[in-house]
C-alpha positions, 0 to 999 in steps of 0.5 A, spaced: 814 426 451 817 427 444 810 426 441 807 432 445 813 436 443 812 435 436 805 436 436 806 443 440 811 444 434 806 443 429 801 447 432 806 453 433 807 452 425 800 452 424 799 459 428 805 462 424 802 460 418 796 463 419 799 470 422 803 470 416 797 469 411 793 475 416 799 479 415 799 478 407 792 479 407 792 486 411 797 489 406 793 487 400 787 490 403 791 496 406 793 497 399 786 497 396 784 502 401 789 506 399 787 506 391 780 507 393 781 513 397 785 516 392 780 514 387 774 517 390 778 522 394 775 519 401 778 519 408 781 512 409 775 509 413 770 511 407 775 507 403 774 501 408 766 502 407 767 502 400 771 495 400 766 492 404 760 494 400 763 491 394 765 485 397 758 484 400 754 486 394 758 481 389 759 476 394 766 476 394 771 475 400 773 482 402 781 480 401 779 478 394 776 484 392 782 488 394 786 483 390 782 485 384 782 492 385 790 492 385 790 488 379 786 493 376 791 498 378 796 494 375 793 492 368 786 496 367 782 489 368 777 488 373 770 484 372 764 488 370 760 486 376 766 488 381 767 495 377 759 496 377 759 495 385 765 499 385 762 505 382 756 505 386 759 504 392 764 510 390 757 514 388 755 513 395 761 515 399 764 520 394 764 525 388 768 521 383 767 516 378 772 510 376 776 513 371 775 510 364 767 510 365 763 514 361 762 521 364 755 522 367 751 528 364 752 534 369 758 531 373 765 535 373 769 533 368 764 532 363 
């Protein structure tokens, strides 16, 4: 019986660990959506779509894309391929461009 109880405790601990990871991942993604929403002046559902697009086009897990965007927000560094895909996704979903990228002729702020 003690072995069964220890197995159950191990299973429950693994489940708790998975839930903690999911909660942390969700927070990272939500924060990145917030950055994309502010950057692109988009509604949150389109911010989610932008993250999904960048993830799919770079073949990087969505959570990792979100982490890269948060790091970019803190220190200004973002991998060039992620930046290009972010700019492309924002072009598809919103009227703005990523700060620091060259102005596009005929666009506001030129």
